[in-house]
N, C-alpha and C positions, 0 to 999 in steps of 0.2 A: 865442640867450638864452642870458645867463649864469645859470651853477647859482648859488641862492640859498643853497648852503653854503661852507662852506670846513675842511678838513681841519686840525687843528691841533693844535701843539700848543708848553709853555714849554720853552726851553732855555737851559743856559747854549752858549754861542756860543761855539768859539776864537776868536781873534785870529789873523791869518797864520803867524806865530812856534807858535803852538801847533798849529795845522792840520796846519805842516810837517812837526814833529816826529810828532805820530800817523799821518801817514802814512808815513813815512820806518818807520817800526818797524813798520807792517802792512804794507808792503812787504817785510819782513823773515820774516816768515810763510812757511810751508809746508804750500798751499793745496789742498789733494784736488782733484778735477778738479770737481767736480759744486758746486766756494763761490763765492759771489760776494762778491768784498772791496768792502767800502761803498766808493762814488768817494767820494776827496779831501774835496772839495764840501761831503759828506753829514755828517762828522764832526762830531759832539756830543754833549753829556752831556742827555738828556730829564731833564725837572724834572718834568713832569706831559703825559699825552697826554689831549687833551681830545674828538677821531676828529671828526666829521662838527656842528658847528656853521651856527646861523642864521648867513648876513652883517652880520644887520640889528643883530646882539649886537656886532659889533666895536666900536662908540665905547665899550658901559658896560663889554666887557671889556678894552681897553686902559687903561680908567681903574683898575679895579677890581685892575689887575697892576700898578700900580705903588706896590707896599711896600714898606714902610722896609729896606734892603739894608747890609748888612756886607761887603766886600772879604772874600777868603779865599784861601788857597793852596791845591790839592791836585797832591799829588804821587804819579802814575802808576807803576803798577811787576807789578801782578797779572796777565797773562793766564790767562784762561778759556778753555774752550768747553764750554759750559753744555749739559744734556742734551737738548734740539731744535733743538742746531747753528748757534747765534749764540757767534761766537770774539767774545771780548769783550776789555777791559781797564780793568779797576779801580782806583780809588786805595786808598793807602798804608794809609789811614784815611781816614774822613769826619771833615770838622769841624763843629764845633756849629753855626757861619754855614752851611755848608750847609743840616742840618738843618731849624735854625730859618725861611731861607728857603723850602723845600718844605712846611714846616708852612703859613708865614704865603702863602704861593700854594694852599692848597689851602684854608686860610677865605677867599679873595679868592674865589675859584672857585664856590664856596659860596654867596658874597655876589649873585654876577649868575646864581646858579639851574642850575652846573655841577659834579655828583656827580662830584669824586676818582676814579681808580681806588683798588680799597678793597685790591689788592695792595703789600705791603710796598717799599717805594722800596729799590731795590738800586742805587748810582750804579755808571755803566758808562760807557765809549764802544762800540759796536757799530764794528769791525773787519772782521765780515764775519757772510754767513748762510749758513746748508746745509753749515756746515764740518767736521763730525764725523769728525774724526781730523785736522785744522790743526793744528803745530806752530806755537808760538811760536818767537822766535828762543834763542837758550842764553843770550844775556846779557840779565837783564833790563831793563823800560824803567825810562830815568828821565827822566820828563819833567815839569817844573813847570810847571800851569798857574796864574799868579796872575787868580782872576776878579776883575771889575771891575764883572760886569753880567749880565746874560741878556735875552732877547728873546724875544717869540713871535713862533713862523713857522707858515707856512701851506706843505701840501707839493700839489704841481701831479699830480692824479691823469694827466693828460694827457701830461704828458713828465717826471714822474718828478721835477722838481726843487721845490728849497726858496726860498721868497722869504722873508726876514724881514722882517713887518710892522711890530714897533715895537720898539724897544733900551732898554734901563732898565738904571740910575737915568738 
């Protein structure tokens, strides 16, 4: 019997050129033995994590997430290892259009009965986990990401892969 829920998130999903640049930068890190680098196919920037949601909600959710969108550019360059051990790459600045998109998607989620996470939005791409002590490359990241859309994505607990359910706009 198929599970009647799906583990979902709304994300900025990179094109292959950006994914290749993120992967190359990730590969330049010095990782401690316990670290788990994020697989290249999973590199993304989460806008909203939705957790497990009923599959029956998907049609309404997909429709609600079609919010007004203005393309923008992200320039990455700030590597960090957060205190809980995530190695991340943050943008040099957070464009107003990114904050507007995050807010509009939060309102759309509320409209279908999903309460967005209440922690502050810290845009980043997770490059690795369990990475306390990891060292980024000496040269700063120079990654430009022209953002032309976003996606609703499901993670599969059985094989750990991600499936793009719908791309916007």
